[in-house]
N, CA, C and O atoms as CSV, one atom per row, in Angstrom:
chain,resi,resn,atom,element,x,y,z
A,1,MET,N,N,0.843,-1.169,0.000
A,1,MET,CA,C,0.000,0.000,0.000
A,1,MET,C,C,0.894,1.239,0.000
A,1,MET,O,O,1.849,1.331,0.771
A,2,HIS,N,N,0.575,2.166,-0.856
A,2,HIS,CA,C,1.313,3.417,-0.926
A,2,HIS,C,C,0.949,4.310,0.254
A,2,HIS,O,O,-0.163,4.212,0.773
A,3,PRO,N,N,1.856,5.174,0.690
A,3,PRO,CA,C,1.574,6.040,1.837
A,3,PRO,C,C,0.330,6.904,1.662
A,3,PRO,O,O,-0.339,7.222,2.645
A,4,GLU,N,N,0.011,7.286,0.437
A,4,GLU,CA,C,-1.149,8.158,0.243
A,4,GLU,C,C,-2.466,7.377,0.278
A,4,GLU,O,O,-3.534,7.981,0.368
A,5,GLN,N,N,-2.404,6.048,0.209
A,5,GLN,CA,C,-3.601,5.230,0.275
A,5,GLN,C,C,-3.936,4.927,1.727
A,5,GLN,O,O,-3.048,4.781,2.567
A,6,THR,N,N,-5.200,4.838,2.003
A,6,THR,CA,C,-5.618,4.472,3.346
A,6,THR,C,C,-6.450,3.202,3.287
A,6,THR,O,O,-7.082,2.891,2.278
A,7,SER,N,N,-6.432,2.492,4.378
A,7,SER,CA,C,-7.207,1.275,4.487
A,7,SER,C,C,-8.690,1.622,4.661
A,7,SER,O,O,-9.035,2.578,5.357
A,8,VAL,N,N,-9.534,0.858,4.040
A,8,VAL,CA,C,-10.968,1.062,4.169
A,8,VAL,C,C,-11.549,-0.147,4.897
A,8,VAL,O,O,-11.386,-1.286,4.459
A,9,ASP,N,N,-12.226,0.115,6.010
A,9,ASP,CA,C,-12.916,-0.942,6.732
A,9,ASP,C,C,-14.257,-1.209,6.058
A,9,ASP,O,O,-14.792,-0.364,5.340
A,10,HIS,N,N,-14.780,-2.394,6.306
A,10,HIS,CA,C,-16.072,-2.778,5.744
A,10,HIS,C,C,-17.035,-3.127,6.868
A,10,HIS,O,O,-16.633,-3.613,7.925
A,11,ALA,N,N,-18.313,-2.871,6.618
A,11,ALA,CA,C,-19.377,-3.240,7.543
A,11,ALA,C,C,-20.463,-3.940,6.740
A,11,ALA,O,O,-20.969,-3.387,5.764
A,12,PHE,N,N,-20.814,-5.124,7.137
A,12,PHE,CA,C,-21.848,-5.916,6.501
A,12,PHE,C,C,-23.211,-5.357,6.901
A,12,PHE,O,O,-23.439,-5.093,8.081
A,13,VAL,N,N,-24.117,-5.171,5.948
A,13,VAL,CA,C,-25.454,-4.641,6.225
A,13,VAL,C,C,-26.489,-5.676,5.794
A,13,VAL,O,O,-26.576,-6.025,4.617
A,14,ALA,N,N,-27.274,-6.167,6.760
A,14,ALA,CA,C,-28.292,-7.182,6.498
A,14,ALA,C,C,-29.682,-6.581,6.648
A,14,ALA,O,O,-29.960,-5.843,7.593
A,15,TYR,N,N,-30.548,-6.911,5.697
A,15,TYR,CA,C,-31.943,-6.481,5.791
A,15,TYR,C,C,-32.816,-7.377,4.937
A,15,TYR,O,O,-32.366,-7.882,3.909
A,16,PRO,N,N,-34.076,-7.584,5.354
A,16,PRO,CA,C,-34.975,-8.451,4.589
A,16,PRO,C,C,-35.605,-7.723,3.410
A,16,PRO,O,O,-35.604,-6.494,3.344
A,17,SER,N,N,-36.137,-8.501,2.491
A,17,SER,CA,C,-36.737,-7.914,1.289
A,17,SER,C,C,-38.257,-7.947,1.309
A,17,SER,O,O,-38.886,-7.632,0.298
A,18,ARG,N,N,-38.855,-8.314,2.413
A,18,ARG,CA,C,-40.305,-8.473,2.498
A,18,ARG,C,C,-41.046,-7.213,2.052
A,18,ARG,O,O,-42.008,-7.297,1.289
A,19,ASP,N,N,-40.615,-6.081,2.511
A,19,ASP,CA,C,-41.248,-4.794,2.221
A,19,ASP,C,C,-40.375,-4.083,1.181
A,19,ASP,O,O,-39.319,-3.541,1.507
A,20,LYS,N,N,-40.835,-4.093,-0.069
A,20,LYS,CA,C,-40.020,-3.550,-1.173
A,20,LYS,C,C,-39.695,-2.066,-0.988
A,20,LYS,O,O,-38.582,-1.634,-1.285
A,21,ALA,N,N,-40.661,-1.285,-0.499
A,21,ALA,CA,C,-40.408,0.148,-0.294
A,21,ALA,C,C,-39.347,0.349,0.791
A,21,ALA,O,O,-38.472,1.203,0.651
A,22,LEU,N,N,-39.424,-0.427,1.860
A,22,LEU,CA,C,-38.429,-0.317,2.924
A,22,LEU,C,C,-37.059,-0.787,2.434
A,22,LEU,O,O,-36.043,-0.175,2.764
A,23,SER,N,N,-37.021,-1.856,1.658
A,23,SER,CA,C,-35.749,-2.333,1.101
A,23,SER,C,C,-35.091,-1.254,0.244
A,23,SER,O,O,-33.879,-1.051,0.310
A,24,LYS,N,N,-35.895,-0.571,-0.553
A,24,LYS,CA,C,-35.374,0.503,-1.400
A,24,LYS,C,C,-34.850,1.651,-0.545
A,24,LYS,O,O,-33.794,2.211,-0.835
A,25,LEU,N,N,-35.588,2.004,0.514
A,25,LEU,CA,C,-35.176,3.073,1.428
A,25,LEU,C,C,-33.836,2.712,2.079
A,25,LEU,O,O,-32.944,3.557,2.158
A,26,ILE,N,N,-33.687,1.479,2.540
A,26,ILE,CA,C,-32.440,1.043,3.178
A,26,ILE,C,C,-31.288,1.101,2.179
A,26,ILE,O,O,-30.216,1.619,2.493
A,27,ALA,N,N,-31.508,0.571,0.983
A,27,ALA,CA,C,-30.449,0.592,-0.039
A,27,ALA,C,C,-30.031,2.026,-0.352
A,27,ALA,O,O,-28.842,2.301,-0.510
A,28,SER,N,N,-30.991,2.939,-0.442
A,28,SER,CA,C,-30.672,4.344,-0.720
A,28,SER,C,C,-29.923,4.986,0.440
A,28,SER,O,O,-28.964,5.727,0.224
A,29,GLY,N,N,-30.351,4.707,1.669
A,29,GLY,CA,C,-29.667,5.250,2.839
A,29,GLY,C,C,-28.237,4.760,2.952
A,29,GLY,O,O,-27.337,5.530,3.288
A,30,VAL,N,N,-28.024,3.480,2.672
A,30,VAL,CA,C,-26.672,2.906,2.702
A,30,VAL,C,C,-25.812,3.528,1.608
A,30,VAL,O,O,-24.648,3.853,1.843
A,31,ALA,N,N,-26.377,3.696,0.417
A,31,ALA,CA,C,-25.622,4.303,-0.691
A,31,ALA,C,C,-25.226,5.742,-0.344
A,31,ALA,O,O,-24.103,6.158,-0.625
A,32,LYS,N,N,-26.141,6.501,0.264
A,32,LYS,CA,C,-25.820,7.880,0.675
A,32,LYS,C,C,-24.701,7.881,1.713
A,32,LYS,O,O,-23.788,8.704,1.645
A,33,ALA,N,N,-24.773,6.966,2.666
A,33,ALA,CA,C,-23.719,6.883,3.690
A,33,ALA,C,C,-22.376,6.560,3.039
A,33,ALA,O,O,-21.356,7.148,3.400
A,34,ASN,N,N,-22.368,5.637,2.090
A,34,ASN,CA,C,-21.116,5.270,1.423
A,34,ASN,C,C,-20.508,6.441,0.657
A,34,ASN,O,O,-19.285,6.568,0.582
A,35,ARG,N,N,-21.356,7.297,0.089
A,35,ARG,CA,C,-20.840,8.466,-0.638
A,35,ARG,C,C,-20.209,9.488,0.300
A,35,ARG,O,O,-19.347,10.261,-0.119
A,36,LYS,N,N,-20.626,9.500,1.563
A,36,LYS,CA,C,-20.108,10.461,2.537
A,36,LYS,C,C,-18.829,9.987,3.231
A,36,LYS,O,O,-18.077,10.804,3.761
A,37,LEU,N,N,-18.579,8.686,3.232
A,37,LEU,CA,C,-17.468,8.130,4.004
A,37,LEU,C,C,-16.303,7.724,3.120
A,37,LEU,O,O,-16.499,7.248,2.002
A,38,SER,N,N,-15.095,7.912,3.620
A,38,SER,CA,C,-13.918,7.449,2.882
A,38,SER,C,C,-13.194,6.326,3.624
A,38,SER,O,O,-12.429,5.580,3.013
A,39,HIS,N,N,-13.423,6.198,4.924
A,39,HIS,CA,C,-12.715,5.214,5.743
A,39,HIS,C,C,-13.513,3.934,5.978
A,39,HIS,O,O,-12.979,2.959,6.508
A,40,LEU,N,N,-14.800,3.930,5.584
A,40,LEU,CA,C,-15.685,2.802,5.844
A,40,LEU,C,C,-16.595,2.583,4.655
A,40,LEU,O,O,-17.118,3.532,4.072
A,41,ARG,N,N,-16.776,1.332,4.305
A,41,ARG,CA,C,-17.661,0.967,3.195
A,41,ARG,C,C,-18.722,0.017,3.726
A,41,ARG,O,O,-18.406,-1.049,4.255
A,42,TYR,N,N,-19.980,0.410,3.583
A,42,TYR,CA,C,-21.078,-0.470,3.958
A,42,TYR,C,C,-21.385,-1.403,2.794
A,42,TYR,O,O,-21.598,-0.955,1.667
A,43,ASP,N,N,-21.406,-2.694,3.073
A,43,ASP,CA,C,-21.671,-3.707,2.057
A,43,ASP,C,C,-23.055,-4.305,2.305
A,43,ASP,O,O,-23.205,-5.209,3.127
A,44,PRO,N,N,-24.061,-3.801,1.596
A,44,PRO,CA,C,-25.425,-4.295,1.846
A,44,PRO,C,C,-25.649,-5.698,1.284
A,44,PRO,O,O,-25.144,-6.061,0.221
A,45,TRP,N,N,-26.421,-6.461,2.036
A,45,TRP,CA,C,-26.841,-7.785,1.578
A,45,TRP,C,C,-28.322,-7.903,1.892
A,45,TRP,O,O,-28.713,-8.067,3.047
A,46,GLU,N,N,-29.137,-7.820,0.859
A,46,GLU,CA,C,-30.582,-7.905,1.026
A,46,GLU,C,C,-30.971,-9.365,1.111
A,46,GLU,O,O,-30.746,-10.131,0.175
A,47,PHE,N,N,-31.557,-9.751,2.241
A,47,PHE,CA,C,-32.015,-11.119,2.405
A,47,PHE,C,C,-33.400,-11.255,1.829
A,47,PHE,O,O,-34.280,-10.431,2.075
A,48,ASN,N,N,-33.581,-12.310,1.060
A,48,ASN,CA,C,-34.934,-12.589,0.602
A,48,ASN,C,C,-35.488,-13.726,1.445
A,48,ASN,O,O,-34.760,-14.331,2.233
A,49,ASP,N,N,-36.746,-14.012,1.286
A,49,ASP,CA,C,-37.392,-15.032,2.089
A,49,ASP,C,C,-37.361,-16.393,1.409
A,49,ASP,O,O,-38.146,-17.275,1.756
A,50,ILE,N,N,-36.475,-16.571,0.454
A,50,ILE,CA,C,-36.334,-17.836,-0.240
A,50,ILE,C,C,-35.165,-18.583,0.381
A,50,ILE,O,O,-34.040,-18.085,0.413
A,51,ALA,N,N,-35.442,-19.777,0.870
A,51,ALA,CA,C,-34.379,-20.572,1.496
A,51,ALA,C,C,-33.386,-20.997,0.422
A,51,ALA,O,O,-33.765,-21.275,-0.715
A,52,GLY,N,N,-32.117,-21.045,0.794
A,52,GLY,CA,C,-31.104,-21.468,-0.165
A,52,GLY,C,C,-29.755,-21.620,0.492
A,52,GLY,O,O,-29.114,-20.624,0.827
A,53,ALA,N,N,-29.309,-22.849,0.682
A,53,ALA,CA,C,-28.032,-23.123,1.338
A,53,ALA,C,C,-26.841,-22.487,0.633
A,53,ALA,O,O,-25.912,-22.059,1.317
A,54,PRO,N,N,-26.813,-22.398,-0.727
A,54,PRO,CA,C,-25.638,-21.818,-1.370
A,54,PRO,C,C,-25.372,-20.355,-1.003
A,54,PRO,O,O,-24.266,-19.860,-1.219
A,55,LEU,N,N,-26.356,-19.669,-0.461
A,55,LEU,CA,C,-26.185,-18.266,-0.114
A,55,LEU,C,C,-25.364,-18.063,1.157
A,55,LEU,O,O,-24.827,-16.975,1.367
A,56,ILE,N,N,-25.254,-19.070,1.998
A,56,ILE,CA,C,-24.659,-18.881,3.309
A,56,ILE,C,C,-23.168,-18.565,3.257
A,56,ILE,O,O,-22.691,-17.761,4.059
A,57,SER,N,N,-22.432,-19.162,2.355
A,57,SER,CA,C,-20.983,-18.967,2.307
A,57,SER,C,C,-20.579,-17.506,2.087
A,57,SER,O,O,-19.754,-17.002,2.848
A,58,PRO,N,N,-21.115,-16.802,1.090
A,58,PRO,CA,C,-20.719,-15.400,0.917
A,58,PRO,C,C,-21.172,-14.515,2.079
A,58,PRO,O,O,-20.541,-13.499,2.367
A,59,ILE,N,N,-22.239,-14.888,2.729
A,59,ILE,CA,C,-22.717,-14.118,3.871
A,59,ILE,C,C,-21.744,-14.259,5.035
A,59,ILE,O,O,-21.351,-13.267,5.649
A,60,ILE,N,N,-21.361,-15.486,5.333
A,60,ILE,CA,C,-20.409,-15.741,6.420
A,60,ILE,C,C,-19.077,-15.061,6.125
A,60,ILE,O,O,-18.473,-14.463,7.015
A,61,GLU,N,N,-18.621,-15.151,4.885
A,61,GLU,CA,C,-17.375,-14.482,4.498
A,61,GLU,C,C,-17.506,-12.963,4.652
A,61,GLU,O,O,-16.566,-12.301,5.091
A,62,GLY,N,N,-18.663,-12.414,4.293
A,62,GLY,CA,C,-18.894,-10.982,4.417
A,62,GLY,C,C,-18.862,-10.530,5.869
A,62,GLY,O,O,-18.302,-9.480,6.184
A,63,ILE,N,N,-19.453,-11.312,6.741
A,63,ILE,CA,C,-19.437,-10.977,8.165
A,63,ILE,C,C,-18.024,-11.086,8.717
A,63,ILE,O,O,-17.572,-10.206,9.450
A,64,ASP,N,N,-17.322,-12.164,8.369
A,64,ASP,CA,C,-15.952,-12.346,8.853
A,64,ASP,C,C,-15.016,-11.234,8.393
A,64,ASP,O,O,-14.071,-10.887,9.101
A,65,ALA,N,N,-15.268,-10.678,7.224
A,65,ALA,CA,C,-14.404,-9.623,6.686
A,65,ALA,C,C,-14.794,-8.231,7.198
A,65,ALA,O,O,-14.114,-7.249,6.904
A,66,SER,N,N,-15.880,-8.149,7.958
A,66,SER,CA,C,-16.404,-6.856,8.402
A,66,SER,C,C,-15.906,-6.462,9.783
A,66,SER,O,O,-15.669,-7.301,10.652
A,67,LYS,N,N,-15.758,-5.162,9.952
A,67,LYS,CA,C,-15.397,-4.611,11.258
A,67,LYS,C,C,-16.585,-4.720,12.217
A,67,LYS,O,O,-16.403,-4.972,13.408
A,68,PHE,N,N,-17.797,-4.531,11.695
A,68,PHE,CA,C,-19.023,-4.712,12.460
A,68,PHE,C,C,-20.161,-5.003,11.491
A,68,PHE,O,O,-19.987,-4.926,10.275
A,69,VAL,N,N,-21.320,-5.337,12.035
A,69,VAL,CA,C,-22.485,-5.699,11.223
A,69,VAL,C,C,-23.628,-4.747,11.553
A,69,VAL,O,O,-23.888,-4.457,12.720
A,70,VAL,N,N,-24.300,-4.270,10.526
A,70,VAL,CA,C,-25.512,-3.481,10.678
A,70,VAL,C,C,-26.660,-4.379,10.236
A,70,VAL,O,O,-26.599,-4.993,9.171
A,71,ALA,N,N,-27.701,-4.455,11.051
A,71,ALA,CA,C,-28.852,-5.280,10.683
A,71,ALA,C,C,-30.136,-4.503,10.941
A,71,ALA,O,O,-30.325,-3.934,12.016
A,72,ASP,N,N,-31.011,-4.485,9.946
A,72,ASP,CA,C,-32.301,-3.854,10.104
A,72,ASP,C,C,-33.255,-4.891,10.700
A,72,ASP,O,O,-33.447,-5.971,10.142
A,73,ILE,N,N,-33.848,-4.541,11.845
A,73,ILE,CA,C,-34.739,-5.472,12.536
A,73,ILE,C,C,-36.200,-5.026,12.475
A,73,ILE,O,O,-37.010,-5.434,13.307
A,74,THR,N,N,-36.534,-4.197,11.501
A,74,THR,CA,C,-37.930,-3.782,11.337
A,74,THR,C,C,-38.808,-5.014,11.149
A,74,THR,O,O,-39.870,-5.128,11.761
A,75,TYR,N,N,-38.365,-5.926,10.309
A,75,TYR,CA,C,-38.988,-7.232,10.131
A,75,TYR,C,C,-37.963,-8.267,10.553
A,75,TYR,O,O,-36.801,-8.193,10.153
A,76,LEU,N,N,-38.382,-9.225,11.352
A,76,LEU,CA,C,-37.440,-10.225,11.861
A,76,LEU,C,C,-37.374,-11.431,10.938
A,76,LEU,O,O,-37.844,-12.520,11.266
A,77,ASN,N,N,-36.788,-11.209,9.793
A,77,ASN,CA,C,-36.528,-12.274,8.845
A,77,ASN,C,C,-35.601,-13.292,9.515
A,77,ASN,O,O,-34.596,-12.893,10.103
A,78,PRO,N,N,-35.906,-14.600,9.448
A,78,PRO,CA,C,-35.051,-15.602,10.095
A,78,PRO,C,C,-33.585,-15.536,9.644
A,78,PRO,O,O,-32.681,-15.793,10.438
A,79,ASN,N,N,-33.356,-15.198,8.397
A,79,ASN,CA,C,-31.976,-15.103,7.905
A,79,ASN,C,C,-31.227,-13.952,8.582
A,79,ASN,O,O,-30.072,-14.104,8.979
A,80,VAL,N,N,-31.886,-12.812,8.709
A,80,VAL,CA,C,-31.251,-11.660,9.345
A,80,VAL,C,C,-30.976,-11.970,10.812
A,80,VAL,O,O,-29.900,-11.653,11.319
A,81,VAL,N,N,-31.931,-12.582,11.495
A,81,VAL,CA,C,-31.743,-12.937,12.905
A,81,VAL,C,C,-30.586,-13.925,13.048
A,81,VAL,O,O,-29.781,-13.808,13.972
A,82,TYR,N,N,-30.500,-14.893,12.142
A,82,TYR,CA,C,-29.381,-15.842,12.161
A,82,TYR,C,C,-28.054,-15.102,12.008
A,82,TYR,O,O,-27.094,-15.391,12.722
A,83,GLU,N,N,-28.001,-14.163,11.093
A,83,GLU,CA,C,-26.756,-13.430,10.852
A,83,GLU,C,C,-26.365,-12.583,12.065
A,83,GLU,O,O,-25.179,-12.422,12.352
A,84,ILE,N,N,-27.344,-12.051,12.765
A,84,ILE,CA,C,-27.047,-11.317,14.000
A,84,ILE,C,C,-26.395,-12.268,15.001
A,84,ILE,O,O,-25.371,-11.939,15.600
A,85,GLY,N,N,-26.987,-13.439,15.179
A,85,GLY,CA,C,-26.422,-14.428,16.095
A,85,GLY,C,C,-25.045,-14.893,15.667
A,85,GLY,O,O,-24.150,-15.044,16.498
A,86,PHE,N,N,-24.869,-15.121,14.367
A,86,PHE,CA,C,-23.563,-15.542,13.849
A,86,PHE,C,C,-22.517,-14.465,14.108
A,86,PHE,O,O,-21.400,-14.761,14.531
A,87,ALA,N,N,-22.885,-13.225,13.854
A,87,ALA,CA,C,-21.946,-12.112,14.066
A,87,ALA,C,C,-21.550,-12.014,15.541
A,87,ALA,O,O,-20.378,-11.810,15.859
A,88,ILE,N,N,-22.517,-12.159,16.430
A,88,ILE,CA,C,-22.208,-12.125,17.862
A,88,ILE,C,C,-21.254,-13.266,18.199
A,88,ILE,O,O,-20.296,-13.073,18.948
A,89,GLY,N,N,-21.508,-14.443,17.655
A,89,GLY,CA,C,-20.629,-15.588,17.887
A,89,GLY,C,C,-19.225,-15.381,17.344
A,89,GLY,O,O,-18.270,-15.967,17.853
A,90,ARG,N,N,-19.093,-14.561,16.328
A,90,ARG,CA,C,-17.793,-14.239,15.734
A,90,ARG,C,C,-17.162,-12.998,16.360
A,90,ARG,O,O,-16.172,-12.472,15.852
A,91,SER,N,N,-17.740,-12.538,17.462
A,91,SER,CA,C,-17.252,-11.357,18.184
A,91,SER,C,C,-17.261,-10.099,17.328
A,91,SER,O,O,-16.322,-9.303,17.350
A,92,ARG,N,N,-18.344,-9.939,16.573
A,92,ARG,CA,C,-18.547,-8.723,15.792
A,92,ARG,C,C,-19.632,-7.899,16.469
A,92,ARG,O,O,-20.607,-8.444,16.986
A,93,ARG,N,N,-19.459,-6.605,16.463
A,93,ARG,CA,C,-20.489,-5.699,16.974
A,93,ARG,C,C,-21.679,-5.766,16.036
A,93,ARG,O,O,-21.514,-5.726,14.817
A,94,CYS,N,N,-22.875,-5.866,16.594
A,94,CYS,CA,C,-24.109,-5.811,15.820
A,94,CYS,C,C,-24.766,-4.478,16.115
A,94,CYS,O,O,-25.230,-4.231,17.228
A,95,PHE,N,N,-24.801,-3.634,15.120
A,95,PHE,CA,C,-25.425,-2.313,15.212
A,95,PHE,C,C,-26.795,-2.455,14.562
A,95,PHE,O,O,-26.902,-2.574,13.341
A,96,LEU,N,N,-27.841,-2.443,15.384
A,96,LEU,CA,C,-29.180,-2.692,14.886
A,96,LEU,C,C,-29.904,-1.391,14.598
A,96,LEU,O,O,-29.773,-0.412,15.332
A,97,VAL,N,N,-30.674,-1.398,13.514
A,97,VAL,CA,C,-31.485,-0.248,13.134
A,97,VAL,C,C,-32.910,-0.722,12.886
A,97,VAL,O,O,-33.147,-1.890,12.581
A,98,GLN,N,N,-33.854,0.206,13.023
A,98,GLN,CA,C,-35.257,-0.125,12.842
A,98,GLN,C,C,-35.981,1.096,12.282
A,98,GLN,O,O,-35.801,2.213,12.767
A,99,HIS,N,N,-36.800,0.871,11.258
A,99,HIS,CA,C,-37.567,1.961,10.658
A,99,HIS,C,C,-38.689,2.378,11.604
A,99,HIS,O,O,-39.539,1.566,11.972
A,100,ALA,N,N,-38.683,3.648,11.993
A,100,ALA,CA,C,-39.634,4.164,12.975
A,100,ALA,C,C,-41.073,4.144,12.465
A,100,ALA,O,O,-41.996,3.940,13.252
A,101,GLY,N,N,-41.281,4.350,11.178
A,101,GLY,CA,C,-42.625,4.478,10.632
A,101,GLY,C,C,-43.280,3.180,10.212
A,101,GLY,O,O,-44.381,3.200,9.662
A,102,THR,N,N,-42.634,2.049,10.456
A,102,THR,CA,C,-43.179,0.756,10.062
A,102,THR,C,C,-43.365,-0.094,11.305
A,102,THR,O,O,-42.417,-0.292,12.065
A,103,GLU,N,N,-44.575,-0.601,11.525
A,103,GLU,CA,C,-44.824,-1.438,12.702
A,103,GLU,C,C,-44.005,-2.726,12.601
A,103,GLU,O,O,-43.386,-3.152,13.575
A,104,GLY,N,N,-44.006,-3.339,11.421
A,104,GLY,CA,C,-43.194,-4.538,11.209
A,104,GLY,C,C,-43.373,-5.558,12.310
A,104,GLY,O,O,-44.496,-5.923,12.657
A,105,ASP,N,N,-42.247,-6.022,12.865
A,105,ASP,CA,C,-42.255,-7.045,13.908
A,105,ASP,C,C,-41.818,-6.473,15.259
A,105,ASP,O,O,-41.162,-7.155,16.046
A,106,LYS,N,N,-42.188,-5.217,15.517
A,106,LYS,CA,C,-41.771,-4.564,16.775
A,106,LYS,C,C,-42.281,-5.317,17.997
A,106,LYS,O,O,-41.566,-5.432,18.992
A,107,LYS,N,N,-43.514,-5.834,17.935
A,107,LYS,CA,C,-44.069,-6.560,19.076
A,107,LYS,C,C,-43.256,-7.828,19.341
A,107,LYS,O,O,-42.918,-8.117,20.489
A,108,ILE,N,N,-42.948,-8.568,18.311
A,108,ILE,CA,C,-42.155,-9.790,18.465
A,108,ILE,C,C,-40.760,-9.453,18.984
A,108,ILE,O,O,-40.225,-10.165,19.833
A,109,ALA,N,N,-40.175,-8.382,18.484
A,109,ALA,CA,C,-38.842,-7.969,18.931
A,109,ALA,C,C,-38.860,-7.635,20.420
A,109,ALA,O,O,-37.937,-7.996,21.150
A,110,ARG,N,N,-39.908,-6.947,20.868
A,110,ARG,CA,C,-40.024,-6.623,22.303
A,110,ARG,C,C,-40.157,-7.895,23.132
A,110,ARG,O,O,-39.539,-8.025,24.189
A,111,GLU,N,N,-40.972,-8.834,22.642
A,111,GLU,CA,C,-41.181,-10.090,23.372
A,111,GLU,C,C,-39.904,-10.927,23.433
A,111,GLU,O,O,-39.636,-11.576,24.444
A,112,ALA,N,N,-39.122,-10.916,22.365
A,112,ALA,CA,C,-37.882,-11.689,22.341
A,112,ALA,C,C,-36.874,-11.132,23.342
A,112,ALA,O,O,-36.136,-11.892,23.968
A,113,GLY,N,N,-36.841,-9.820,23.494
A,113,GLY,CA,C,-35.982,-9.196,24.488
A,113,GLY,C,C,-34.548,-8.972,24.071
A,113,GLY,O,O,-33.944,-7.992,24.506
A,114,ILE,N,N,-33.981,-9.818,23.262
A,114,ILE,CA,C,-32.559,-9.716,22.899
A,114,ILE,C,C,-32.257,-8.421,22.155
A,114,ILE,O,O,-31.171,-7.863,22.304
A,115,PHE,N,N,-33.202,-7.940,21.359
A,115,PHE,CA,C,-32.944,-6.745,20.561
A,115,PHE,C,C,-32.886,-5.494,21.427
A,115,PHE,O,O,-32.112,-4.578,21.148
A,116,ASP,N,N,-33.706,-5.454,22.481
A,116,ASP,CA,C,-33.619,-4.339,23.433
A,116,ASP,C,C,-32.300,-4.393,24.189
A,116,ASP,O,O,-31.715,-3.355,24.498
A,117,THR,N,N,-31.833,-5.593,24.487
A,117,THR,CA,C,-30.551,-5.757,25.184
A,117,THR,C,C,-29.404,-5.264,24.321
A,117,THR,O,O,-28.499,-4.590,24.814
A,118,LEU,N,N,-29.434,-5.595,23.035
A,118,LEU,CA,C,-28.385,-5.149,22.114
A,118,LEU,C,C,-28.522,-3.664,21.815
A,118,LEU,O,O,-27.531,-2.984,21.548
A,119,GLY,N,N,-29.748,-3.163,21.859
A,119,GLY,CA,C,-30.013,-1.769,21.524
A,119,GLY,C,C,-30.151,-1.581,20.031
A,119,GLY,O,O,-29.605,-2.355,19.244
A,120,TYR,N,N,-30.874,-0.567,19.646
A,120,TYR,CA,C,-31.056,-0.260,18.227
A,120,TYR,C,C,-31.325,1.220,18.063
A,120,TYR,O,O,-31.758,1.905,18.989
A,121,GLU,N,N,-31.056,1.693,16.861
A,121,GLU,CA,C,-31.309,3.082,16.492
A,121,GLU,C,C,-32.497,3.113,15.539
A,121,GLU,O,O,-32.582,2.293,14.625
A,122,SER,N,N,-33.397,4.037,15.743
A,122,SER,CA,C,-34.528,4.213,14.835
A,122,SER,C,C,-34.181,5.258,13.782
A,122,SER,O,O,-33.409,6.183,14.034
A,123,TYR,N,N,-34.760,5.096,12.607
A,123,TYR,CA,C,-34.584,6.081,11.541
A,123,TYR,C,C,-35.931,6.283,10.863
A,123,TYR,O,O,-36.756,5.370,10.822
A,124,ALA,N,N,-36.149,7.475,10.332
A,124,ALA,CA,C,-37.431,7.804,9.719
A,124,ALA,C,C,-37.413,7.708,8.197
A,124,ALA,O,O,-38.434,7.405,7.579
A,125,ASP,N,N,-36.248,7.966,7.593
A,125,ASP,CA,C,-36.149,7.989,6.144
A,125,ASP,C,C,-34.707,7.691,5.732
A,125,ASP,O,O,-33.857,7.430,6.582
A,126,GLU,N,N,-34.438,7.730,4.437
A,126,GLU,CA,C,-33.090,7.381,3.974
A,126,GLU,C,C,-32.032,8.357,4.481
A,126,GLU,O,O,-30.898,7.958,4.742
A,127,ASP,N,N,-32.390,9.626,4.623
A,127,ASP,CA,C,-31.429,10.588,5.172
A,127,ASP,C,C,-31.139,10.286,6.641
A,127,ASP,O,O,-29.999,10.404,7.090
A,128,GLY,N,N,-32.165,9.900,7.380
A,128,GLY,CA,C,-31.977,9.536,8.785
A,128,GLY,C,C,-31.095,8.308,8.931
A,128,GLY,O,O,-30.242,8.250,9.816
A,129,LEU,N,N,-31.303,7.322,8.056
A,129,LEU,CA,C,-30.453,6.127,8.088
A,129,LEU,C,C,-29.029,6.487,7.711
A,129,LEU,O,O,-28.083,6.034,8.355
A,130,SER,N,N,-28.866,7.294,6.676
A,130,SER,CA,C,-27.531,7.731,6.260
A,130,SER,C,C,-26.824,8.473,7.387
A,130,SER,O,O,-25.645,8.234,7.650
A,131,ASP,N,N,-27.542,9.373,8.050
A,131,ASP,CA,C,-26.961,10.118,9.166
A,131,ASP,C,C,-26.543,9.182,10.298
A,131,ASP,O,O,-25.485,9.365,10.901
A,132,THR,N,N,-27.371,8.183,10.585
A,132,THR,CA,C,-27.055,7.211,11.634
A,132,THR,C,C,-25.799,6.423,11.267
A,132,THR,O,O,-24.942,6.177,12.116
A,133,LEU,N,N,-25.696,6.030,10.003
A,133,LEU,CA,C,-24.548,5.224,9.572
A,133,LEU,C,C,-23.270,6.029,9.434
A,133,LEU,O,O,-22.175,5.472,9.512
A,134,THR,N,N,-23.395,7.343,9.227
A,134,THR,CA,C,-22.179,8.160,9.093
A,134,THR,C,C,-21.732,8.753,10.428
A,134,THR,O,O,-20.637,9.307,10.523
A,135,ALA,N,N,-22.566,8.642,11.450
A,135,ALA,CA,C,-22.127,9.014,12.799
A,135,ALA,C,C,-21.178,7.911,13.285
A,135,ALA,O,O,-21.132,6.831,12.697
A,136,TYR,N,N,-20.452,8.170,14.315
A,136,TYR,CA,C,-19.510,7.166,14.816
A,136,TYR,C,C,-20.252,5.933,15.317
A,136,TYR,O,O,-21.166,6.040,16.134
A,137,VAL,N,N,-19.860,4.774,14.827
A,137,VAL,CA,C,-20.370,3.499,15.303
A,137,VAL,C,C,-19.207,2.798,15.985
A,137,VAL,O,O,-18.205,2.480,15.344
A,138,ASP,N,N,-19.337,2.560,17.269
A,138,ASP,CA,C,-18.299,1.871,18.024
A,138,ASP,C,C,-18.279,0.402,17.596
A,138,ASP,O,O,-19.264,-0.308,17.798
A,139,PRO,N,N,-17.175,-0.064,17.008
A,139,PRO,CA,C,-17.129,-1.438,16.531
A,139,PRO,C,C,-16.834,-2.468,17.613
A,139,PRO,O,O,-16.764,-3.662,17.325
A,140,THR,N,N,-16.660,-2.021,18.855
A,140,THR,CA,C,-16.367,-2.943,19.943
A,140,THR,C,C,-17.562,-3.837,20.208
A,140,THR,O,O,-18.661,-3.336,20.445
A,141,PRO,N,N,-17.374,-5.159,20.173
A,141,PRO,CA,C,-18.512,-6.061,20.442
A,141,PRO,C,C,-19.054,-5.867,21.846
A,141,PRO,O,O,-18.307,-5.572,22.778
A,142,LEU,N,N,-20.353,-6.035,21.985
A,142,LEU,CA,C,-20.980,-5.911,23.307
A,142,LEU,C,C,-20.729,-7.161,24.114
A,142,LEU,O,O,-21.174,-7.257,25.257
């Protein structure tokens, strides 16, 4: 690496595809955050609700290569929840976000309890998500 080049950290971003409008909002917010940052690159991975074992390898590699993981818990897609657990097991910080204007699975998340323990940030729109992602995120695992 040349002295003028700097290392760029990566953060894996997981979110379900159930709600197409929300998926688009998340993708736009992540893209805006990436345009603002030079030291960190968010790598989004949209989970769909179609089961498929071949998908797991690139996901695990993405988490292992990441400084921390961002996961949207507006809807508790089993794949996203699995990735949160996997990331915790790999000693990665899980930075959880939730869309404020969507009821989604908030009741289930409250009942499960683990998401309140980990904590999460709410966002209202793509600018709010971008602002949340460009603010300092402590990568230290909880």
